[in-house]
FISE-316522 format. One record per residue: residue number from 1; residue in one letter; x, y, z of N, C-alpha, C in turn. Coordinates in steps of 0.05 Angstrom, whole numbers, plus 5000, padded with zeros to 4 digits. Example, Ala and Ser with C-alpha at 12.3 -4.5 7.8 and 13.67 -1.06 7.14 Angstrom:
BEGIN
  drenfi  sedren   nc1   nc2   nc3  cac1  cac2  cac3   cc1   cc2   cc3
       1       a  5264  4886  5156  5246  4910  5156  5264  4934  5156
       2       s  5257  4955  5142  5273  4979  5143  5258  5001  5157
***
This chain:
BEGIN
  drenfi  sedren   nc1   nc2   nc3  cac1  cac2  cac3   cc1   cc2   cc3
       1       m  5720  4732  4149  5733  4726  4178  5711  4714  4191
       2       a  5715  4688  4203  5694  4674  4219  5682  4685  4240
       3       d  5658  4678  4244  5640  4692  4266  5644  4676  4291
       4       e  5632  4684  4315  5640  4668  4339  5629  4640  4336
       5       g  5612  4634  4325  5598  4608  4322  5615  4586  4309
       6       t  5631  4598  4290  5645  4579  4275  5673  4576  4283
       7       k  5682  4593  4309  5711  4592  4318  5713  4564  4324
       8       k  5737  4552  4321  5745  4526  4336  5755  4527  4361
       9       a  5746  4515  4383  5752  4518  4408  5783  4506  4413
      10       t  5792  4518  4432  5820  4511  4437  5821  4482  4452
      11       p  5835  4462  4442  5837  4438  4456  5847  4437  4482
      12       t  5835  4421  4501  5847  4424  4527  5857  4395  4536
      13       i  5867  4391  4556  5877  4367  4566  5854  4345  4572
      14       y  5830  4353  4573  5810  4337  4574  5801  4321  4548
      15       d  5807  4337  4526  5800  4330  4499  5823  4311  4493
      16       v  5844  4313  4499  5865  4295  4491  5860  4272  4507
      17       a  5852  4273  4536  5849  4249  4549  5827  4233  4538
      18       r  5806  4243  4532  5783  4232  4520  5785  4218  4493
      19       a  5802  4228  4476  5814  4217  4451  5837  4193  4451
      20       a  5848  4193  4475  5868  4175  4479  5861  4153  4495
      21       g  5835  4158  4508  5825  4137  4528  5838  4133  4551
      22       v  5847  4155  4562  5863  4156  4590  5853  4181  4610
      23       a  5862  4176  4632  5852  4198  4651  5870  4224  4646
      24       p  5858  4246  4652  5866  4274  4650  5899  4273  4664
      25       s  5896  4260  4685  5923  4263  4703  5945  4245  4685
      26       t  5942  4225  4670  5962  4210  4653  5972  4228  4632
      27       v  5953  4244  4618  5959  4268  4597  5979  4284  4608
      28       s  5976  4294  4635  5989  4315  4652  6017  4304  4655
      29       r  6018  4276  4664  6045  4268  4669  6063  4259  4646
      30       a  6046  4249  4620  6058  4252  4595  6076  4275  4588
      31       f  6065  4297  4593  6082  4322  4590  6100  4332  4606
      32       a  6090  4333  4636  6110  4339  4660  6130  4320  4666
      33       r  6120  4296  4665  6140  4274  4681  6133  4249  4662
      34       p  6147  4252  4637  6145  4227  4616  6154  4206  4627
      35       g  6177  4200  4649  6186  4179  4659  6169  4166  4671
      36       r  6146  4173  4681  6125  4161  4701  6105  4149  4682
      37       v  6103  4154  4653  6079  4143  4639  6098  4119  4619
      38       n  6081  4098  4612  6091  4078  4594  6102  4093  4567
      39       s  6122  4084  4559  6133  4098  4533  6114  4100  4510
      40       e  6101  4076  4508  6084  4075  4482  6057  4093  4486
      41       t  6046  4095  4510  6023  4109  4521  6031  4136  4519
      42       a  6057  4148  4525  6064  4175  4526  6066  4183  4499
      43       a  6074  4166  4480  6081  4172  4450  6053  4171  4437
      44       r  6035  4159  4446  6007  4161  4434  5992  4187  4442
      45       i  5994  4192  4469  5981  4220  4476  5999  4242  4463
      46       r  6021  4241  4462  6036  4263  4447  6021  4267  4414
      47       a  6020  4243  4402  6012  4241  4376  5983  4251  4375
      48       i  5966  4246  4391  5939  4253  4390  5938  4283  4400
      49       a  5956  4292  4418  5958  4317  4425  5963  4339  4399
      50       t  5983  4326  4384  5991  4342  4359  5974  4343  4339
      51       e  5955  4318  4338  5933  4316  4319  5911  4343  4328
      52       l  5907  4345  4351  5883  4362  4362  5892  4396  4359
      53       g  5918  4391  4358  5927  4422  4363  5932  4428  4392
      54       y  5934  4412  4408  5936  4419  4438  5966  4424  4447
      55       r  5971  4442  4464  5999  4453  4471  5997  4452  4502
      56       a  6015  4441  4515  6017  4440  4545  6026  4468  4552
      57       n  6014  4478  4578  6022  4500  4588  6049  4503  4602
      58       p  6071  4511  4586  6097  4511  4602  6104  4522  4632
      59       v  6084  4544  4637  6087  4551  4663  6069  4537  4684
      60       a  6049  4528  4676  6034  4503  4692  6054  4478  4694
      61       r  6064  4470  4673  6080  4444  4675  6104  4449  4693
      62       a  6116  4472  4692  6139  4480  4707  6132  4483  4739
      63       l  6111  4497  4744  6100  4497  4772  6098  4471  4782
      64       s  6085  4452  4767  6078  4425  4780  6105  4407  4787
      65       t  6128  4415  4769  6158  4403  4780  6172  4417  4794
      66       s  6161  4443  4803  6179  4459  4819  6202  4470  4803
      67       h  6208  4468  4777  6229  4475  4760  6217  4493  4737
      68       t  6220  4520  4746  6207  4541  4727  6226  4552  4704
      69       r  6252  4542  4714  6276  4558  4701  6272  4589  4701
      70       m  6263  4599  4726  6262  4628  4722  6275  4636  4751
      71       i  6290  4662  4748  6303  4668  4778  6291  4699  4776
      72       a  6291  4708  4800  6285  4738  4806  6307  4754  4809
      73       l  6308  4780  4800  6330  4796  4805  6316  4820  4817
      74       m  6318  4830  4840  6309  4853  4853  6327  4871  4857
      75       i  6319  4897  4848  6338  4919  4847  6320  4941  4861
      76       s  6343  4961  4874  6325  4980  4889  6317  5003  4873
      77       d  6327  5008  4848  6311  5029  4831  6319  5021  4800
      78       v  6302  5017  4788  6304  5010  4760  6313  5034  4744
      79       t  6309  5059  4751  6318  5078  4737  6345  5090  4740
      80       n  6357  5076  4760  6389  5078  4768  6407  5066  4745
      81       p  6423  5082  4728  6438  5070  4711  6459  5050  4721
      82       f  6464  5052  4744  6483  5030  4759  6473  5000  4748
      83       y  6448  4997  4752  6440  4972  4746  6443  4963  4719
      84       a  6443  4977  4702  6439  4971  4675  6461  4948  4665
      85       p  6487  4948  4670  6502  4928  4661  6503  4902  4684
      86       l  6493  4912  4706  6489  4894  4719  6466  4876  4714
      87       i  6445  4883  4706  6423  4868  4698  6430  4853  4673
      88       r  6447  4865  4652  6453  4849  4628  6472  4827  4639
      89       g  6493  4832  4654  6505  4810  4665  6494  4782  4671
      90       a  6473  4795  4692  6454  4770  4704  6438  4759  4678
      91       q  6430  4772  4661  6411  4758  4641  6432  4739  4621
      92       v  6454  4749  4623  6473  4733  4601  6483  4704  4617
      93       a  6485  4702  4641  6493  4685  4656  6471  4664  4661
      94       a  6442  4676  4663  6417  4664  4664  6409  4647  4636
      95       g  6415  4661  4617  6414  4650  4590  6428  4631  4580
      96       e  6452  4630  4587  6476  4604  4587  6462  4584  4596
      97       a  6448  4590  4621  6440  4562  4638  6411  4556  4629
      98       g  6396  4567  4612  6373  4565  4602  6351  4575  4621
      99       f  6357  4594  4635  6338  4608  4656  6332  4635  4644
     100       v  6308  4640  4652  6295  4670  4651  6297  4690  4675
     101       v  6304  4713  4670  6304  4733  4695  6280  4747  4700
     102       l  6268  4747  4720  6246  4759  4724  6254  4785  4741
     103       l  6253  4811  4731  6263  4835  4741  6238  4849  4761
     104       e  6248  4857  4786  6232  4869  4804  6244  4894  4816
     105       d  6229  4917  4815  6239  4942  4824  6227  4949  4850
     106       a  6245  4952  4870  6236  4960  4896  6232  4992  4904
     107       q  6240  5004  4878  6229  5035  4883  6243  5049  4907
     108       e  6268  5034  4923  6285  5047  4947  6265  5046  4967
     109       s  6245  5024  4971  6228  5020  4988  6230  4993  5001
     110       a  6236  4984  5027  6238  4962  5036  6213  4948  5038
     111       q  6192  4963  5040  6164  4948  5042  6157  4939  5012
     112       i  6161  4954  4992  6156  4943  4966  6171  4925  4958
     113       e  6203  4922  4967  6219  4897  4959  6211  4874  4976
     114       r  6198  4880  5000  6188  4853  5015  6165  4844  4999
     115       e  6145  4860  4989  6126  4850  4979  6127  4836  4948
     116       g  6143  4848  4937  6154  4839  4908  6166  4808  4910
     117       l  6186  4808  4932  6195  4778  4937  6172  4762  4942
     118       e  6155  4770  4959  6130  4752  4968  6119  4740  4943
     119       r  6112  4758  4928  6099  4754  4902  6113  4730  4886
     120       v  6139  4736  4883  6157  4719  4860  6169  4691  4875
     121       l  6163  4689  4900  6177  4668  4913  6161  4644  4903
     122       p  6141  4640  4897  6122  4615  4890  6131  4606  4862
     123       v  6141  4623  4845  6146  4619  4819  6176  4617  4804
     124       v  6193  4625  4825  6222  4623  4815  6238  4605  4832
     125       e  6263  4601  4821  6279  4575  4831  6297  4592  4854
     126       g  6302  4612  4850  6323  4629  4867  6319  4656  4861
     127       i  6335  4675  4878  6329  4703  4881  6359  4715  4879
     128       v  6363  4739  4864  6386  4755  4867  6377  4782  4876
     129       i  6388  4797  4901  6375  4818  4908  6399  4838  4908
     130       g  6396  4861  4898  6413  4883  4891  6411  4903  4906
     131       s  6428  4914  4929  6424  4937  4945  6401  4936  4959
     132       s  6396  4915  4972  6370  4910  4988  6366  4932  5007
     133       r  6341  4943  5016  6341  4963  5035  6326  4948  5059
     134       m  6319  4921  5058  6309  4908  5077  6330  4903  5100
     135       s  6322  4892  5125  6342  4887  5144  6354  4861  5141
     136       d  6377  4857  5150  6392  4830  5155  6372  4807  5162
     137       s  6356  4810  5185  6339  4788  5191  6322  4783  5169
     138       a  6312  4800  5156  6289  4793  5134  6302  4781  5112
     139       l  6327  4790  5105  6341  4773  5085  6345  4745  5091
     140       r  6355  4737  5118  6361  4715  5123  6335  4697  5123
     141       t  6313  4710  5131  6287  4696  5134  6281  4687  5106
     142       i  6283  4705  5084  6275  4695  5058  6293  4672  5047
     143       a  6324  4678  5051  6343  4660  5047  6338  4629  5055
     144       k  6326  4628  5078  6316  4600  5086  6290  4589  5069
     145       q  6281  4605  5050  6260  4593  5038  6266  4589  5009
     146       t  6287  4599  4998  6294  4593  4975  6320  4600  4968
     147       p  6334  4592  4949  6368  4600  4944  6365  4634  4940
     148       m  6386  4640  4951  6388  4672  4948  6417  4678  4952
     149       v  6420  4696  4930  6450  4714  4933  6442  4747  4934
     150       v  6459  4758  4948  6458  4786  4953  6481  4804  4943
     151       l  6473  4819  4929  6492  4838  4913  6496  4867  4930
     152       n  6519  4872  4933  6526  4901  4939  6521  4902  4976
     153       r  6520  4879  4981  6517  4877  5016  6523  4852  5024
     154       a  6539  4854  5049  6547  4832  5062  6527  4822  5085
     155       v  6518  4797  5085  6500  4793  5102  6507  4763  5116
     156       a  6506  4763  5141  6518  4738  5152  6499  4711  5148
     157       d  6510  4689  5140  6499  4669  5131  6485  4669  5104
     158       v  6487  4691  5087  6474  4689  5062  6492  4698  5043
     159       p  6496  4683  5020  6516  4685  4997  6518  4711  4987
     160       s  6536  4727  4986  6538  4756  4979  6557  4764  4961
     161       v  6558  4780  4945  6574  4789  4924  6576  4819  4929
     162       v  6604  4830  4935  6605  4859  4937  6629  4866  4923
     163       t  6628  4900  4919  6655  4903  4908  6674  4913  4933
     164       d  6699  4914  4926  6714  4927  4949  6714  4959  4952
     165       n  6697  4958  4967  6692  4990  4975  6711  5006  4986
     166       a  6725  4991  5011  6743  5001  5025  6769  5010  5007
     167       r  6778  4995  4991  6798  4995  4979  6795  5020  4956
     168       g  6769  5021  4944  6762  5040  4923  6757  5067  4939
     169       m  6751  5067  4962  6750  5092  4977  6780  5102  4983
     170       r  6792  5084  4995  6825  5090  4997  6839  5106  4974
     171       r  6832  5087  4951  6846  5102  4926  6835  5130  4922
     172       a  6815  5133  4926  6802  5161  4920  6811  5181  4940
     173       v  6814  5175  4961  6823  5195  4985  6855  5201  4980
     174       e  6872  5175  4976  6895  5181  4964  6900  5194  4943
     175       h  6884  5198  4921  6884  5215  4900  6882  5244  4908
     176       l  6860  5248  4920  6859  5278  4927  6880  5287  4942
     177       g  6885  5270  4966  6909  5276  4980  6937  5285  4966
     178       s  6942  5272  4942  6965  5273  4929  6965  5298  4909
     179       i  6943  5307  4907  6942  5334  4892  6936  5358  4910
     180       g  6940  5353  4934  6941  5376  4952  6916  5385  4966
     181       h  6896  5367  4965  6871  5370  4981  6875  5365  5007
     182       r  6864  5381  5028  6870  5372  5055  6843  5370  5069
     183       t  6821  5377  5059  6791  5377  5069  6773  5359  5051
     184       i  6759  5339  5060  6742  5327  5044  6712  5321  5056
     185       t  6696  5328  5034  6670  5322  5046  6656  5299  5031
     186       y  6644  5284  5047  6634  5260  5034  6600  5266  5035
     187       v  6586  5260  5008  6562  5262  5007  6542  5235  5007
     188       a  6529  5230  5033  6522  5207  5038  6494  5200  5024
     189       g  6494  5179  5012  6466  5167  5000  6450  5154  5021
     190       p  6431  5134  5013  6412  5125  5028  6417  5115  5058
     191       e  6403  5120  5081  6414  5109  5104  6413  5081  5108
     192       a  6394  5067  5087  6391  5042  5096  6411  5019  5075
     193       s  6432  5040  5057  6448  5031  5042  6471  5014  5061
     194       w  6482  4988  5054  6505  4976  5065  6532  4992  5058
     195       a  6530  4996  5027  6553  5007  5015  6559  5034  5026
     196       d  6536  5049  5031  6543  5077  5041  6560  5077  5067
     197       g  6548  5058  5086  6562  5059  5116  6591  5049  5110
     198       v  6596  5027  5089  6627  5016  5088  6642  5040  5079
     199       r  6632  5055  5058  6649  5078  5049  6651  5098  5063
     200       w  6634  5108  5080  6636  5128  5101  6657  5120  5122
     201       q  6660  5092  5130  6676  5086  5144  6704  5083  5140
     202       a  6705  5074  5111  6734  5073  5102  6742  5101  5096
     203       l  6726  5123  5088  6735  5148  5081  6747  5155  5111
     204       r  6733  5151  5134  6746  5163  5158  6772  5155  5166
     205       e  6769  5128  5161  6795  5113  5167  6819  5125  5149
     206       a  6817  5125  5122  6836  5136  5104  6841  5170  5118
     207       g  6827  5180  5122  6830  5207  5125  6845  5214  5154
     208       m  6839  5195  5171  6859  5196  5196  6889  5192  5194
     209       e  6891  5166  5175  6917  5154  5164  6929  5177  5148
     210       l  6918  5188  5137  6930  5209  5120  6929  5243  5127
     211       e  6922  5241  5151  6918  5266  5166  6902  5288  5150
     212       l  6880  5284  5145  6862  5296  5122  6840  5303  5145
     213       a  6826  5323  5139  6802  5332  5154  6775  5324  5135
     214       i  6759  5307  5153  6742  5291  5136  6708  5305  5146
     215       r  6692  5311  5131  6666  5320  5139  6646  5301  5126
     216       r  6618  5308  5126  6598  5295  5121  6572  5312  5115
     217       v  6560  5307  5091  6531  5317  5089  6512  5297  5078
     218       g  6485  5300  5083  6467  5278  5082  6456  5267  5102
     219       p  6438  5244  5099  6436  5230  5071  6421  5242  5054
     220       f  6423  5242  5028  6410  5249  5003  6401  5225  4987
     221       p  6380  5230  4968  6374  5208  4953  6396  5203  4934
     222       p  6398  5180  4926  6421  5173  4905  6415  5178  4877
     223       t  6407  5206  4870  6404  5212  4843  6413  5238  4835
     224       v  6415  5246  4817  6426  5271  4807  6413  5297  4821
     225       g  6384  5297  4827  6372  5316  4839  6382  5315  4874
     226       g  6388  5293  4880  6394  5294  4907  6425  5305  4913
     227       g  6438  5299  4888  6465  5313  4889  6464  5343  4885
     228       v  6447  5356  4872  6443  5382  4865  6433  5396  4893
     229       r  6419  5377  4913  6409  5390  4937  6436  5389  4954
     230       a  6448  5366  4950  6473  5368  4971  6494  5391  4965
     231       a  6494  5400  4940  6516  5419  4932  6511  5444  4948
     232       v  6492  5453  4962  6492  5473  4978  6505  5471  4998
     233       d  6499  5449  5012  6518  5441  5039  6546  5439  5032
     234       v  6550  5428  5009  6580  5420  4998  6593  5452  4994
     235       a  6582  5466  4984  6592  5498  4981  6596  5510  5003
     236       a  6580  5511  5023  6582  5521  5050  6602  5509  5064
     237       q  6609  5489  5064  6629  5474  5082  6655  5487  5076
     238       g  6663  5488  5049  6685  5501  5040  6704  5477  5035
     239       s  6703  5452  5036  6721  5428  5032  6724  5428  5002
     240       t  6751  5426  4996  6761  5428  4968  6762  5401  4957
     241       g  6761  5380  4971  6752  5347  4958  6730  5343  4966
     242       v  6713  5330  4944  6685  5319  4949  6685  5293  4937
     243       i  6674  5273  4957  6668  5244  4946  6641  5242  4952
     244       a  6626  5231  4929  6598  5229  4931  6593  5197  4931
     245       y  6568  5190  4941  6560  5161  4945  6558  5146  4917
     246       n  6549  5161  4900  6552  5148  4872  6556  5168  4854
     247       d  6555  5159  4827  6561  5179  4805  6539  5195  4799
     248       q  6511  5187  4802  6494  5206  4798  6488  5231  4816
     249       m  6502  5224  4842  6497  5242  4862  6525  5264  4855
     250       a  6544  5253  4848  6567  5269  4841  6563  5288  4819
     251       i  6547  5275  4798  6544  5293  4775  6522  5313  4782
     252       g  6501  5311  4801  6483  5330  4809  6501  5352  4832
     253       v  6517  5340  4846  6538  5364  4861  6552  5381  4839
     254       m  6562  5371  4817  6575  5388  4804  6559  5408  4787
     255       r  6535  5402  4780  6513  5419  4771  6509  5441  4792
     256       g  6504  5431  4820  6495  5446  4839  6516  5468  4848
     257       l  6544  5460  4843  6566  5476  4852  6569  5499  4829
     258       e  6565  5490  4803  6564  5506  4777  6541  5528  4786
     259       a  6520  5522  4791  6497  5546  4800  6509  5560  4821
     260       a  6522  5556  4835  6534  5569  4861  6552  5584  4852
     261       g  6563  5585  4831  6586  5602  4817  6616  5589  4825
     262       l  6613  5563  4831  6639  5550  4840  6645  5529  4813
     263       r  6672  5529  4805  6682  5518  4786  6697  5483  4795
     264       v  6688  5468  4775  6699  5443  4779  6718  5435  4754
     265       p  6746  5428  4761  6754  5424  4786  6771  5447  4798
     266       q  6771  5472  4791  6786  5489  4801  6782  5501  4829
     267       d  6756  5502  4834  6747  5504  4860  6737  5480  4879
     268       r  6728  5458  4867  6721  5435  4880  6729  5416  4864
     269       s  6745  5394  4875  6748  5367  4860  6726  5349  4868
     270       v  6712  5331  4850  6689  5316  4855  6694  5287  4846
     271       i  6690  5266  4864  6696  5241  4858  6666  5227  4861
     272       g  6660  5205  4844  6635  5190  4842  6642  5163  4850
     273       f  6624  5146  4850  6630  5113  4849  6609  5100  4831
     274       d  6619  5078  4815  6606  5062  4797  6616  5066  4771
     275       d  6626  5088  4759  6629  5089  4734  6614  5084  4711
     276       i  6585  5092  4719  6567  5092  4701  6571  5105  4673
     277       f  6555  5105  4651  6560  5111  4625  6560  5143  4622
     278       a  6544  5156  4639  6545  5183  4639  6568  5194  4646
     279       a  6585  5181  4662  6609  5196  4679  6628  5201  4656
     280       q  6629  5197  4634  6645  5203  4617  6626  5223  4597
     281       l  6605  5227  4600  6595  5246  4580  6588  5275  4593
     282       v  6591  5278  4617  6585  5299  4631  6611  5320  4632
     283       s  6611  5345  4633  6632  5368  4629  6635  5378  4660
     284       p  6657  5373  4671  6681  5358  4660  6675  5327  4667
     285       p  6686  5312  4652  6685  5282  4656  6690  5276  4685
     286       l  6674  5257  4696  6678  5251  4726  6695  5231  4734
     287       t  6713  5239  4747  6734  5218  4765  6709  5201  4782
     288       t  6723  5175  4783  6701  5154  4796  6718  5128  4802
     289       v  6706  5118  4819  6709  5091  4830  6696  5066  4815
     290       a  6712  5057  4799  6697  5039  4780  6691  5010  4790
     291       a  6672  4999  4783  6666  4965  4797  6661  4951  4769
     292       p  6664  4928  4771  6659  4909  4747  6635  4903  4746
     293       l  6613  4919  4740  6581  4914  4744  6569  4889  4725
     294       h  6578  4889  4703  6571  4864  4688  6581  4842  4697
     295       m  6602  4837  4709  6617  4811  4717  6603  4806  4745
     296       m  6591  4828  4761  6576  4824  4785  6551  4808  4782
     297       g  6539  4823  4762  6513  4805  4753  6514  4777  4744
     298       m  6536  4774  4730  6541  4745  4718  6551  4724  4745
     299       t  6569  4736  4763  6577  4721  4784  6556  4718  4802
     300       a  6538  4734  4809  6511  4732  4827  6496  4705  4816
     301       v  6486  4707  4792  6474  4688  4779  6483  4659  4776
     302       r  6509  4664  4767  6525  4633  4767  6527  4619  4797
     303       n  6532  4639  4821  6532  4627  4847  6501  4614  4850
     304       l  6482  4632  4845  6459  4625  4852  6452  4598  4843
     305       l  6453  4597  4815  6445  4571  4799  6462  4546  4808
     306       a  6487  4551  4819  6507  4528  4833  6489  4523  4864
     307       i  6480  4544  4875  6465  4537  4898  6440  4519  4893
     308       t  6425  4528  4871  6397  4513  4868  6406  4484  4862
     309       k  6433  4476  4854  6441  4451  4849  6450  4432  4869
     310       g  6453  4450  4894  6463  4437  4918  6490  4443  4927
     311       a  6505  4464  4911  6530  4475  4923  6522  4490  4948
     312       r  6545  4489  4962  6544  4508  4989  6571  4526  4987
     313       p  6563  4551  4997  6588  4571  4999  6616  4560  5010
     314       e  6637  4566  5004  6662  4554  5019  6661  4570  5043
     315       s  6655  4592  5051  6659  4606  5073  6635  4626  5078
     316       g  6634  4636  5100  6611  4657  5103  6621  4682  5101
     317       r  6640  4689  5084  6652  4715  5080  6639  4718  5048
     318       p  6636  4748  5041  6621  4752  5015  6646  4746  4995
     319       f  6636  4748  4969  6655  4747  4948  6658  4772  4942
     320       v  6683  4783  4941  6690  4811  4939  6704  4815  4909
     321       m  6691  4831  4894  6702  4839  4869  6718  4866  4868
     322       p  6744  4864  4851  6757  4893  4853  6749  4914  4841
     323       t  6755  4937  4855  6749  4962  4838  6774  4979  4833
     324       r  6771  4998  4818  6796  5017  4808  6783  5043  4806
     325       l  6803  5060  4816  6801  5092  4807  6804  5099  4783
     326       i  6788  5113  4769  6790  5125  4738  6791  5152  4740
     327       v  6813  5162  4734  6820  5191  4738  6808  5205  4710
     328       r  6795  5227  4716  6786  5244  4692  6788  5274  4705
     329       a  6770  5289  4689  6781  5315  4691  6762  5330  4715
     330       s  6743  5318  4731  6732  5331  4755  6746  5332  4778
     331       t  6773  5322  4775  6791  5332  4799  6819  5339  4787
     332       g  6828  5356  4807  6854  5376  4798  6867  5385  4823
     333       p  6888  5395  4826  6904  5406  4840  6888  5425  4857
     334       c  6891  5423  4887  6880  5444  4905  6884  5472  4902
     335       s  6865  5491  4898  6871  5519  4889  6884  5531  4916
     336       t  6900  5548  4915  6912  5559  4945  6889  5578  4952
     337       r  6869  5584  4938  6849  5604  4949  6826  5588  4943
     338       v  6815  5585  4973  6786  5566  4970  6765  5590  4965
     339       r  6743  5580  4949  6722  5596  4945  6700  5584  4959
     340       v  6686  5598  4974  6662  5590  4989  6637  5598  4971
     341       g  6615  5582  4968  6590  5588  4952  6577  5609  4966
     342       a  6555  5624  4951  6543  5645  4966  6522  5636  4979
***
């Protein structure tokens, strides 16, 4: 092994410039903007660089041209399995276009989300934000600085991709009503969640139209633990139908109800949202409102890249993707005898 004194120093742009008899700025342009350098000079510079073993820094070259071929994907919680297919879809669409996705985790914090966006703004060509916890005005401010698409939230004057929350909730309520449930409790998620607000409003409207009693508990963290905590209130209320903000909370509710001596679906029917992978693995398997998460990620990135090329949204309305109710064993006919947890 060679000692420190015999190690060959990594060649720099200045070494190439000296060997080629040109200014360092000319070497830089030869790699970053070859069209601005005489073709013979550029070819000679590249040949000398190859001989010396010099390699241009791709990040530095990209920053100098403002074309980094990178986009940022900001999500609210990297541990939430809801985001796995969404991230994969975003990566597929970005890869097809020759872009790289820089993933940022907001940890369910508007402050962390804002700080993360400020860090990535100088190095990305656009941003996709999933389930933002920031205000609409803050999102619009960032959208004025760089191309941006928002997922799971409709923001005026900002391109958005959302699921049909209202239709999905309507199908869930209709399902519970059709099997005899007359009272439904909604387990609310984060207060800053746009989707939570839309789902709650849709539930209230559907309940009124179908003459069902609608109740609400929460907000609770959008996690299995949050659902377990919510189960105490759910059990006490006595509603036979339960719709949770997302699948993780619904799974937690089922665990909590079981601990309270209540059976699913014999005593309580439980429905979630998103159709995460675990929804099929729990016992009983979870009835849920499914969203095309992989396609959402792809759609958001494709729209973002179109915007970076100068495209403009056709309307101020969000792009709405369909949902569908998947009925599994966590819902069943309403029992004639309602059991209330201890």
